[in-house]
Structure formats: C-alpha cells, structure tokens
ZATORKOL-765536 format. One record per residue (C-alpha): z, x, y; residue number from 0. Coordinates in pm, 1 decimal. Example, Ala and Ser with C-alpha at 12.3 -4.5 7.8 and 13.67 -1.06 7.14 Angstrom:
2
<<780.0, 1230.0, -450.0>, 0>
<<714.0, 1367.0, -106.0>, 1>
END
This chain:
231
<<-14347.0, -9894.9, 2209.2>, 0>
<<-14206.7, -9586.4, 2386.6>, 1>
<<-14112.5, -9344.5, 2107.3>, 2>
<<-13822.7, -9215.1, 2316.6>, 3>
<<-13670.8, -9557.9, 2371.9>, 4>
<<-13351.1, -9618.0, 2176.3>, 5>
<<-13366.8, -9903.6, 1925.1>, 6>
<<-13054.9, -10121.2, 1952.7>, 7>
<<-13106.3, -10495.4, 1878.0>, 8>
<<-12748.1, -10570.6, 1987.5>, 9>
<<-12811.2, -10943.2, 2029.2>, 10>
<<-12961.0, -10963.9, 1680.4>, 11>
<<-12653.9, -10792.1, 1534.4>, 12>
<<-12431.9, -11045.6, 1711.3>, 13>
<<-12648.9, -11327.6, 1575.0>, 14>
<<-12622.9, -11188.6, 1219.6>, 15>
<<-12243.3, -11161.8, 1239.4>, 16>
<<-12226.4, -11516.7, 1376.2>, 17>
<<-12444.6, -11640.1, 1090.1>, 18>
<<-12214.5, -11469.8, 838.3>, 19>
<<-11904.1, -11629.3, 990.8>, 20>
<<-12041.6, -11979.7, 1038.6>, 21>
<<-12351.1, -12066.2, 839.8>, 22>
<<-12468.9, -12370.5, 1034.4>, 23>
<<-12792.3, -12482.0, 1204.5>, 24>
<<-12692.1, -12355.8, 1548.3>, 25>
<<-12613.4, -12008.4, 1411.6>, 26>
<<-12938.3, -12002.5, 1214.8>, 27>
<<-13140.8, -12094.3, 1524.7>, 28>
<<-12967.0, -11817.9, 1720.5>, 29>
<<-13052.7, -11571.6, 1442.8>, 30>
<<-13418.1, -11684.3, 1430.8>, 31>
<<-13453.4, -11656.8, 1809.8>, 32>
<<-13324.1, -11297.6, 1812.2>, 33>
<<-13519.4, -11204.1, 1499.7>, 34>
<<-13845.3, -11288.1, 1679.3>, 35>
<<-13765.5, -11029.9, 1949.8>, 36>
<<-13654.7, -10752.1, 1716.2>, 37>
<<-13789.4, -10401.0, 1667.3>, 38>
<<-13679.9, -10243.8, 1338.0>, 39>
<<-13634.5, -9891.9, 1209.6>, 40>
<<-13817.8, -9888.5, 876.2>, 41>
<<-13766.0, -9601.4, 625.9>, 42>
<<-14075.4, -9435.7, 483.9>, 43>
<<-14157.3, -9144.0, 253.9>, 44>
<<-14426.7, -8882.7, 304.0>, 45>
<<-14580.7, -8761.9, -23.5>, 46>
<<-14748.9, -8472.5, 156.6>, 47>
<<-15088.0, -8563.5, 12.9>, 48>
<<-15219.8, -8786.7, 289.1>, 49>
<<-15154.6, -8901.2, 646.3>, 50>
<<-15003.1, -9226.9, 524.4>, 51>
<<-14634.6, -9303.6, 481.1>, 52>
<<-14504.6, -9533.9, 208.0>, 53>
<<-14233.1, -9785.4, 299.8>, 54>
<<-13912.5, -9749.2, 98.6>, 55>
<<-13762.3, -10030.7, -108.6>, 56>
<<-13403.8, -10113.9, -205.5>, 57>
<<-13309.3, -10286.3, -532.8>, 58>
<<-13009.4, -10513.4, -589.6>, 59>
<<-12799.7, -10537.6, -906.3>, 60>
<<-13052.0, -10783.4, -1052.8>, 61>
<<-13339.5, -10538.5, -992.5>, 62>
<<-13486.9, -10748.8, -711.4>, 63>
<<-13679.7, -10531.3, -464.6>, 64>
<<-13654.7, -10564.7, -86.8>, 65>
<<-13804.5, -10384.5, 210.4>, 66>
<<-13541.8, -10231.7, 439.6>, 67>
<<-13493.0, -10299.8, 811.2>, 68>
<<-13235.6, -10130.8, 1033.8>, 69>
<<-13138.8, -10251.0, 1380.1>, 70>
<<-13043.8, -9905.0, 1511.7>, 71>
<<-13010.1, -9540.8, 1410.3>, 72>
<<-12640.3, -9576.9, 1325.4>, 73>
<<-12732.8, -9836.1, 1062.6>, 74>
<<-13028.7, -9629.9, 940.6>, 75>
<<-12809.0, -9322.0, 896.1>, 76>
<<-12586.5, -9515.1, 655.9>, 77>
<<-12883.1, -9506.4, 419.7>, 78>
<<-13031.3, -9165.3, 500.2>, 79>
<<-12831.6, -8854.0, 585.9>, 80>
<<-13145.1, -8639.7, 610.9>, 81>
<<-13215.1, -8525.8, 966.3>, 82>
<<-13590.4, -8512.2, 905.5>, 83>
<<-13618.9, -8841.7, 720.1>, 84>
<<-13928.0, -9031.2, 834.5>, 85>
<<-13939.7, -9386.3, 960.0>, 86>
<<-14159.1, -9635.0, 1146.2>, 87>
<<-14064.5, -9853.3, 1441.6>, 88>
<<-14208.4, -10197.7, 1368.6>, 89>
<<-14200.8, -10527.0, 1556.2>, 90>
<<-14060.0, -10812.5, 1349.9>, 91>
<<-14390.2, -10999.9, 1330.5>, 92>
<<-14573.9, -10685.7, 1214.7>, 93>
<<-14314.0, -10620.1, 947.4>, 94>
<<-14296.3, -10983.3, 835.8>, 95>
<<-14670.0, -10984.5, 765.1>, 96>
<<-14633.0, -10669.4, 554.5>, 97>
<<-14350.3, -10833.6, 358.0>, 98>
<<-14543.2, -11155.1, 295.5>, 99>
<<-14859.4, -10977.5, 183.7>, 100>
<<-14671.3, -10744.6, -53.8>, 101>
<<-14684.8, -10787.8, -431.4>, 102>
<<-14474.1, -11038.5, -623.6>, 103>
<<-14211.7, -10781.6, -720.2>, 104>
<<-14093.3, -10757.9, -359.0>, 105>
<<-13869.2, -11054.5, -280.5>, 106>
<<-13837.1, -11009.5, 93.7>, 107>
<<-13658.2, -10811.5, 361.3>, 108>
<<-13296.9, -10692.5, 386.0>, 109>
<<-13154.5, -10619.9, 731.5>, 110>
<<-12873.0, -10363.1, 762.8>, 111>
<<-12796.1, -10363.2, 388.4>, 112>
<<-12478.6, -10157.3, 428.7>, 113>
<<-12310.1, -10382.2, 687.2>, 114>
<<-12433.1, -10735.9, 766.0>, 115>
<<-12666.3, -10732.2, 462.8>, 116>
<<-12884.4, -11024.7, 569.8>, 117>
<<-13163.1, -11106.7, 323.7>, 118>
<<-13477.2, -11274.0, 459.9>, 119>
<<-13698.9, -11379.3, 170.0>, 120>
<<-14070.4, -11459.6, 173.5>, 121>
<<-14015.7, -11835.5, 154.8>, 122>
<<-13796.6, -11824.9, 465.7>, 123>
<<-14058.4, -11620.6, 653.6>, 124>
<<-14341.2, -11856.9, 561.2>, 125>
<<-14138.5, -12170.7, 626.8>, 126>
<<-13977.8, -12064.0, 952.6>, 127>
<<-14239.9, -11848.1, 1120.4>, 128>
<<-14562.2, -11982.8, 966.1>, 129>
<<-14678.6, -11626.7, 923.8>, 130>
<<-15050.1, -11560.7, 934.0>, 131>
<<-15131.0, -11866.8, 1146.6>, 132>
<<-15277.8, -11846.3, 1495.3>, 133>
<<-15277.3, -12136.3, 1741.7>, 134>
<<-15489.1, -12110.0, 2057.3>, 135>
<<-15367.7, -12323.1, 2346.5>, 136>
<<-15675.3, -12408.1, 2555.7>, 137>
<<-15487.9, -12634.6, 2795.7>, 138>
<<-15183.4, -12434.0, 2905.8>, 139>
<<-15240.6, -12215.7, 3210.3>, 140>
<<-15180.1, -11844.8, 3153.1>, 141>
<<-14925.4, -11656.2, 3363.0>, 142>
<<-15066.3, -11568.8, 3707.9>, 143>
<<-14891.6, -11232.0, 3696.5>, 144>
<<-15043.5, -11143.6, 3358.0>, 145>
<<-15387.4, -11263.2, 3474.1>, 146>
<<-15370.9, -11048.1, 3785.4>, 147>
<<-15272.5, -10734.5, 3591.2>, 148>
<<-15543.7, -10785.5, 3329.1>, 149>
<<-15810.7, -10836.5, 3597.6>, 150>
<<-15711.0, -10508.5, 3763.6>, 151>
<<-15730.6, -10326.9, 3430.3>, 152>
<<-16072.7, -10474.7, 3347.3>, 153>
<<-16211.4, -10371.3, 3687.5>, 154>
<<-16145.8, -10010.7, 3590.2>, 155>
<<-16359.4, -10041.5, 3275.1>, 156>
<<-16731.1, -10005.6, 3353.0>, 157>
<<-16838.5, -10135.1, 3012.0>, 158>
<<-16653.1, -10466.7, 3032.7>, 159>
<<-16885.6, -10744.0, 3151.0>, 160>
<<-16663.5, -11052.0, 3118.4>, 161>
<<-16307.8, -11135.5, 3018.3>, 162>
<<-16147.4, -11460.0, 2895.6>, 163>
<<-15773.5, -11514.4, 2850.0>, 164>
<<-15592.4, -11764.5, 2625.4>, 165>
<<-15232.2, -11845.3, 2546.1>, 166>
<<-15180.3, -11813.9, 2170.4>, 167>
<<-14906.9, -11841.5, 1912.9>, 168>
<<-14950.8, -11582.0, 1642.2>, 169>
<<-14708.5, -11607.1, 1351.6>, 170>
<<-14526.5, -11864.0, 1567.0>, 171>
<<-14466.5, -11598.7, 1836.3>, 172>
<<-14609.5, -11658.9, 2189.2>, 173>
<<-14867.3, -11415.9, 2322.3>, 174>
<<-15214.2, -11380.0, 2469.6>, 175>
<<-15566.4, -11350.1, 2336.3>, 176>
<<-15804.8, -11149.4, 2554.6>, 177>
<<-16173.5, -11197.2, 2470.1>, 178>
<<-16411.7, -10936.9, 2612.4>, 179>
<<-16787.8, -10931.8, 2653.1>, 180>
<<-16887.0, -10566.0, 2658.1>, 181>
<<-17178.5, -10327.8, 2625.8>, 182>
<<-16958.8, -10054.5, 2472.6>, 183>
<<-17080.1, -9909.3, 2142.1>, 184>
<<-16730.2, -9820.3, 2024.9>, 185>
<<-16558.8, -10152.7, 2089.9>, 186>
<<-16240.9, -10067.9, 1900.8>, 187>
<<-16185.7, -9762.3, 2121.1>, 188>
<<-16244.1, -9969.8, 2434.0>, 189>
<<-16008.7, -10247.1, 2319.8>, 190>
<<-15737.7, -9992.8, 2236.4>, 191>
<<-15772.3, -9835.3, 2581.6>, 192>
<<-15756.8, -10173.2, 2757.7>, 193>
<<-15455.1, -10282.3, 2552.0>, 194>
<<-15269.5, -9957.4, 2621.7>, 195>
<<-15333.7, -9986.9, 2994.8>, 196>
<<-15214.8, -10350.4, 3006.3>, 197>
<<-14892.9, -10260.4, 2825.6>, 198>
<<-14817.8, -9998.9, 3090.6>, 199>
<<-14783.2, -10276.2, 3349.1>, 200>
<<-14639.9, -10569.6, 3150.3>, 201>
<<-14324.8, -10538.7, 2941.5>, 202>
<<-14264.3, -10735.5, 2622.4>, 203>
<<-14608.9, -10888.0, 2589.5>, 204>
<<-14796.2, -10960.8, 2268.4>, 205>
<<-15169.9, -10936.6, 2325.4>, 206>
<<-15470.4, -10933.9, 2092.3>, 207>
<<-15815.4, -10825.0, 2212.7>, 208>
<<-16137.6, -10927.9, 2039.4>, 209>
<<-16513.1, -10931.2, 2100.2>, 210>
<<-16677.0, -11237.7, 2256.1>, 211>
<<-16933.3, -11229.2, 1971.5>, 212>
<<-16661.1, -11286.8, 1713.7>, 213>
<<-16732.0, -11612.3, 1527.6>, 214>
<<-16366.6, -11715.6, 1560.3>, 215>
<<-16397.5, -11766.9, 1937.8>, 216>
<<-16762.6, -11853.2, 1999.4>, 217>
<<-16694.0, -12227.1, 2011.8>, 218>
<<-16392.6, -12216.6, 2245.9>, 219>
<<-16574.7, -11990.3, 2494.0>, 220>
<<-16837.6, -12257.3, 2567.4>, 221>
<<-16616.1, -12446.8, 2812.5>, 222>
<<-16385.0, -12164.2, 2912.4>, 223>
<<-16395.4, -12008.2, 3260.6>, 224>
<<-16378.3, -11631.5, 3276.0>, 225>
<<-16081.6, -11458.6, 3438.6>, 226>
<<-16306.1, -11160.4, 3512.7>, 227>
<<-16679.9, -11106.9, 3569.1>, 228>
<<-16824.3, -10763.4, 3645.3>, 229>
<<-16998.2, -10751.7, 3984.4>, 230>
END
C-alpha cells in the first residue's frame, strides 16, 4: 500500500457505530463486509536491538490481552501522543491471521478502543472468516482486465516461461492465485517483482504468486490452460 496514502476506513467506522446502536444480523453483516476491506494502523514498539517491531497489546480490567487496531490517525493518536511512535499498516486479513496464530493469552483484536471499542475475538474470526483456509475456484473465469494486465507484466519478465491464473478465496476473501513456471534462481525476488508490478496497474487486488513445482498446485495444473506462454 502507498505509504503516503491516508488511512480512513470511514465506512467501517459507520458500520461499527451502527452495530453499537442496533445489534442485529443486518448490522453485523454490514460490519463484516466493511471489516474485510479494512486497512488498520497497528501500534508497534522498536526495542532498538533488531530490525523487527513488536506489536503492542492492550489489557482490559480483567487482564485480558488484545491486539490494537485503529481506523485512522485521529483514533491512533488517542492512544499515542508521541510524534515518532512506530506503527504498521496492515490489511485486515493479514492482521487476523496474526491474531489467530498468537498465544492463548491474547483473546483477540480491539478496534478503536477509545471510541467505538469493538472487540473481535478469535472465535469470531475463525467462525466468520474461516481464517487460514484457501479455496481455489477452477471453474469461474478470471477477470479479463486482470488477465490482460498480468499477461503484459509477464511479457516483461524474461525468466517467466508460463503463467496460470486462478480465482481463489483466501481467509474467505476473494483474490487471485498466479502460478509461474520459471527458470529464475531467486524465485522469491522474481515473484516479489511481478507482484509489485501488477499492483501498480490494478487497485484493490489480493494476489498470491507461487512456483508451478509447488506440490499444492501440481494436480490442478494438469488440466489448466496457461494465460501466458513465453515465445
């Protein structure tokens, strides 16, 4: 995500207020829909000993620990008054996986704890978003626009031999899986470069890129037609 882009999540804030005022199924569905799209400001601390940042927790009066998530800088500044305080920008699905895989002492996630104070616990994440599960849709046709952009990007990469594209649902969030056959030695570097280039041309897309030799996709590639073949 563009580091200079302002994080707002206005629709999510509206959904949270609605959920607080009328806790019914329609309001919950509205909240879930906006939660899927969210980018959060996530406080972190730098111990000065390594390049890694540690995510900060909040505790309630019963000593239950929660990760923090802020919808915008105004909300974040209600927690931290320090101008140089560090934070990450994380997509909801990225953050949700961190929450679920955390130790038992962390109960979940709290969004805007000093205003709406919405708590999303691990059970809710698992039940609602089926975190950690990937579904590959072999039948549904991928977007022609996305296909066209990806083909143009792959043509620029000399080391890409073939490309296959699938619709997927990862953590119950729609996206794409791009499978590449390549002669590159540093495949991670190549995949990062391809992913970065694709994201320059397509907004709000979730895309994963993996090697065609990966055991997870060998079977589904047998009857799949390539979207790109190097000539």
